[in-house]
C-alpha positions, 0 to 999 in steps of 0.5 A: 187108824183115826189119824189115817182115816182124817188124813185120806178124809182131808185128801178126798174133801181137798180134791176138786168137786168139778173137773174137766175129765171127771163130772159124771155121777158115778165119780161123784158117788164113788168119792162120797162112798169113800168119805163115808167109808173113812167117816166110819172108821173112826170119830174124826174129831173126837171131843176132848177135855182140853178142846171142850173145857167145862162143856166136856161131858155135855159135848160128849154126851151129843158125840155118843149119842151121834155114835151109838145110833149106827150099832144099835140099828144093827144090834136089835135097838140095844147094846150093853154099855160095856159093849159100847165103851169099848166101840166108842174107845176104838173109835176115838183112837188114842183119845180114851175116855174113862167108865166114869165119864162115858157113865156121865155123859149118858146120864145128860141124854135126858137133858137134851133131845136124843134118840137114845136112853140108858137104861138098868134092868132089874138085875143091875145090867145096863144098857143103851137102847133106842127109844123107839125099841120100846118094851111093848114093842119088843113084847109085841114081837115075842108075842107074835113069835109065839102065837104064830110059830107052833113050835115056840107055842108049844114048848115056849121061847128060850133067851137064845131063841129070842135073840135070833128073832129080836137080833140082840145079845142073848143076854139082852134078850133074856132081860127083855124076856124077864122084863115081860115076866115080871109084867105078867105078860109071861110066864117060865118053865125051868125044866130039864131044856132050861129057861123057857117063857110062855104067854101067860094065859093064867092072868086071862083066866083069873080076869074071866072068873072074875067077871063071871062072878059078878 
């Protein structure tokens, strides 16, 4: 697939950009859209150990950061590391990488300026997350749901409901809910309907009582 994309893209790029009979904006736009589509099919020039040598992991790290940006935007700003591994290798065609190489490339992001980070939740689940998708930003969206939606205010919110609202996988939405709970922002009810989360009003009550004693 990647080889085919490279061949077709090469033909497009080799074609003259200015022709006597085809200089209108619509034709140029169609050509650009086709080139962009071909680039989205796969990674045109995947970094390999043979081509990069000692700089393999550094170059792989940058290529990976560029690659994950698009999928992250479509997945609510967060994807499981195992999902990224599958997507990245599929895009690389026959130039597959090992899980160890992927993990090492991710750990190098702390040394370069990229818009993504590798994160490990308390449960051990590892994800790649957009830097703009902070816990505070996610909790702000969850809090807004719990306050503005009457149903959620009464019965709380489940991981699957949070997933639909946040645009991410249920397993990752659950990790976000648990992270908010561990910080004291949410509290849980594990009942017949399963695990549901509510805003933690108990903390505010404790603070108010503490203030009233002085």
